[in-house]
C-alpha positions in Angstrom: -7.3 -12.5 -37.2 -3.6 -13.3 -37.9 -2.5 -11.2 -35.0 -4.6 -13.4 -32.3 -2.1 -16.3 -33.2 0.9 -14.5 -31.8 -1.2 -12.6 -29.0 -2.8 -15.3 -27.3 0.4 -17.5 -26.7 2.1 -14.5 -25.6 -0.7 -13.5 -23.2 -0.6 -17.2 -21.6 2.7 -17.2 -21.4 2.9 -14.2 -19.3 0.0 -15.1 -17.1 1.8 -18.4 -16.4 5.0 -16.6 -15.7 3.3 -14.5 -13.4 1.7 -17.3 -11.8 4.8 -19.1 -11.5 6.7 -16.0 -9.7 3.4 -16.1 -7.3 3.7 -19.8 -6.3 7.5 -19.5 -6.0 6.8 -16.3 -3.4 4.3 -18.8 -1.5 6.9 -21.1 -1.5 9.9 -18.9 0.0 7.5 -17.9 2.5 7.4 -14.4 1.5 4.1 -13.4 3.1 4.3 -15.3 6.3 5.3 -12.3 8.5 3.1 -9.2 7.1 2.6 -7.2 10.4 6.1 -7.6 11.5 7.8 -6.0 8.3 5.1 -3.4 8.9 6.5 -2.7 12.6 9.8 -3.5 12.0 10.5 -0.3 9.7 8.9 2.1 12.6 11.3 0.8 15.1 14.8 3.1 15.5 18.0 1.2 15.7 20.5 2.1 18.3 23.5 0.8 16.4 25.5 3.4 14.4 25.2 2.9 10.4 28.9 1.4 9.5 30.2 2.6 5.7 31.7 0.3 3.7 35.3 1.9 4.9 34.6 0.8 8.4 33.7 -2.9 7.8 
């Protein structure tokens, strides 16, 4: 029974942290263009890949 005094606040804290992270992701518009990201990964780019030495 004594363990619940530690586990319940830890669980609530983790849940609130997860909720805060989700709300932050909504606020920064992370989920606005889900279809565009799925299509963009399949497109080929004509530009050559540059290395750090070429920059």
